[in-house]
C-alpha positions, 0 to 999 in steps of 0.5 A: 767130807762128802762121805760123812755128809752122805752117811749123815743122810743115811742116819735120817733114812728109814731103817729096815731089817732083813726079816721085815723085807722078807715079810713084806716081799711076800705081799708083793704085787705078783704074789698077791695076784697069784693069791687072788687067782688061788681064791678064784680057783677055790670058788671054781670048786664051789661052782663045779660042785653046784651041779651035784646039788638039787636045783630048785626054782620057784615062781609066782604071779598075779594079774587081771585080764579084761575081755571086751564085748565081741560077737562069735558065730556058731553052726546050728544042727540044721546047718544054719549059722547064728551069731552069738554076742558075748558081753565084756568080762574081766577076771584075775589070775593067780599062779604058783610054781615050784620045780625041783631037779636032782641029778642022779648020774652024770660022769662029766659033772664029777669029772669037772669037780675033780678037775676044779679041785686039781686046778685049785690045788695047782693055783695054791701051789703057784701062789706059794711059788710066786710068794717064794720068788717075791721073797727071794727077790726082796732078799736080793734087793736088801743085800744089794742095798746093804752091799752099797752101804758097806762099799760106801763105808769102805770107800769113806775109810779110804778117804779118811786114810787119804786125809791122814796121808795128806796131813803126814805129807804136809808135816814132812814137807814143813819139817823139811823131810819131804818133797812138795810133789808128795803133798800134791800126789797125796792131795790128788789121791784124796780127790780121787777117793772123794770122786769114788764116794760120789759115784757110789752114792748113785749106786746107793740111791738106785739100791734104795729105790729098787727095794722101796718099789719092790716092797710097795713103798713110795719110790722116794723112800730113803731106806737104810738096810740094818745089819743082818748080823752075819756070823764072822765064820761062814756056816753052810748047810751040810745037806748033800747034793742028792739029799737036796734033790730029794728034799726038793721033791717033797718041798718045791711048790712048782712040782705041786703045780705041775702034778695038779695040772696033770691031775686036772688034765686027766679029769678033763679026759674023764669028763670027755669020756663021760659024754658017751654015757647016759645022764640020769636025773629026777624032776618034781614040780608043784603048781597051783593056779586060780582065776579068783583070789578067794579060790587061790588063797583059801580053798587049798584042797583045790587047784593043786597039781603035782608031777614027778618023773625020771629023765634019761638023756643019752647023746648017741651021735654028735658028729664025732665031737665027743671022740675028738674032745677025748683025744684032745684031752689025751694030748693035754695029759701027755703034754702035762707028763712031759712038762712034769718030767722036764720040770724035775730035770730043770729043778735038779740042774738048778739045785746043782748050780745053786749048790755048787755056786754057794760053796764056790762063793764061800771059798771066795769069801774065805780067801777074800777075808785072808787077803783083807787081813794081809792087806791090813798088815801090809799097810800097817808095815808100810806106814811104819816104814814111811814114818821112818823115811824108809818107804815112799808115798807111792808105796803107801798109796799102793798099800792103801788101794790094795786094802780098799780093794780087798775090803770091797771084794770081801763085802761083795763075796760075803754078801754073794754067799748069803744070796746064794744060800737064799737061792738054794733054799728057793730052788729046793722050796724051803725058803719060807719054812718048806711045805708043798701045800 
């Protein structure tokens, strides 16, 4: 009764498919944050490129100046000092300036642009890495929910078998062919099965909440995982271990991240080395100014100034700072190289573990299926013998428990295979179709 009631609640819950989970998981918070970081890195390329484009500035102004009356003194040719009174005056001023600067050569600017481009590619790869990680976690949580549903279904079937066993025991007792203790034992078994249903209801609720939160849904959403349509016969990829490692080299986004970080480190070294070279730029300016509006706005042939020049800057010595910056950049390159080497080794190990785990779990699933079939046959035979009075209720109960355990193990092992398959795809880099870009 309890299991039936809870399964009725599942019918009223929100259905969700594996494909929906995979799609929504790619929009998980960590995945979106990584995508935003990739956008910021792309804008960093634009900022770095700005140093290669002309710099243009313009200014204009107008105003009025008033000078009050004052007295000044001057020295006459004969050496005498005479006062000179200057009356008050006022006049306006009008000004226009335009400056243009174009960089001709600065190795550091080009190096920083290369560094920004590599960093943008690394951020893009990291966004893909986070997206795959989020998708795998969504798949795992989906199968956890589906696992909880299937386990509850198996236990509900156990309750139904126990209910039938109680009815049989009571019938035999009423017919004078069974003992009252058999009826009591059957009722105890039924109670224990119902307790197991209640315990698994909590597991189901936890799985619902975990998946809902991961998909950025309300934590109170009651989800029900739709049947993912698993084939009766297990189908595993025939890719060998060595081929899987080669495929990861071409597909795994994490390798792009490390490779681009190495490229960015080399660009930082180039930028540091560029400080030993001169920087060349050209400058041009135009200015116009006048004290009167009529002169400024109508007499364009007057009041104009033009200038142009070539500028060379060279830092000859700055206290070994440039040398230190180059050496620091060199250590960054070495660190990135070591990280790339270790990452390749880690991925190879992860592939081997996932590849072996998938095949071992597949073997376990096949054995579990065989055990389940045997347990079904055994229970059917025991029930026939019990009905004929040739078997005890204890034997029936033992056969029922073995069938329930076999079915639960089959559910666990079969879904573990699917999670292992997704994990292997994630490690290789083909979970979402596969591309390093």
